[in-house]
N, C-alpha and C positions, 0 to 999 in steps of 0.2 A: 457361506459368511465370511465375511472380506476383509483383515483385522489392517489397518496401518497407524505411522509412528506418526504422529502431528506433534511440531516445536509450535512457539509463542513464539509471536516477533512484535514489534512495538510499532503503533501506524500513527505518525501526528500530522496534524490537520495541517492545516494554515489556509488563510483569508478565505476564499468562501468554496469554501469544502465545506473549512470550520464551522459555517454561518450556519448550510443547508444541513449537515448531516444534526449540528446541536456539540458537539462531540470536540476539544480539542489534541484528545490524543487516545486511542483506548491500544485493547490488545488484539487479535486475533489467531487462533488455533488454525495452522496448513498446513499440510501434511511432508513427509520430510521432504529434500529436494524437493520442494516448490519452489518455482524461481516466480522476479516480480511482477510477472505477469500473473501467475496462480493468488497473491498477497490482494494484489486491486481487483480482481474477482471475487476475488471471498469479500472482502471494501467493500464493493458492488451488492451485492449478493443482501450485507447486510443494509444499507447506506443505499436501494435501486436512485434514490436523486444523486450520485451521485459517479453517472455515466458515463459522464463527459470526462471521466481521470484519464482511462485509457487510449482514452484521440488526443487529449490534446497535452497530459502534461508527461515534466519528462521523473521516470522512477532515481529518489536516491537510497544509500542502503551503507549505514551510519556513518553522519553526514560525509557523504560523497554524493557527487553521480554515476550510477551505473547505465547497465544495459537492460531493458527488461528480461534478455533471458538469461539473469543474473543469478544463482541460487542464495535465498539465507536459506541461514545458521538461527539455532532457537538463543532467542534473547537479539534478536538485530535491532537495530531501529528504524523503521520505511517512510518515507516521507514521497511525495508525488507532486513536483515544484511545477505549477503552471505558468505557460510562457512570460514573459517582464518583457510590462517597453518602456522608455525615459528617454524622455530629451533634454 
């Protein structure tokens, strides 16, 4: 049996992601040493309708844009920002 330490992160969902999932905020447990890519994968496992997020969104951690390979820590706030346009 394999044991690993988990941490909890808070995920904020906006716009289409919030509408499709029916959630504005949720908590996810991910392995310690998880990346933002891992958080997105855990989110998609819980809400498969959000499978588009890793393909088109930019990750943010604690209100700052981040890289997909950045690691998360216990209690981090994570969001996935879709592309925006305007004029």
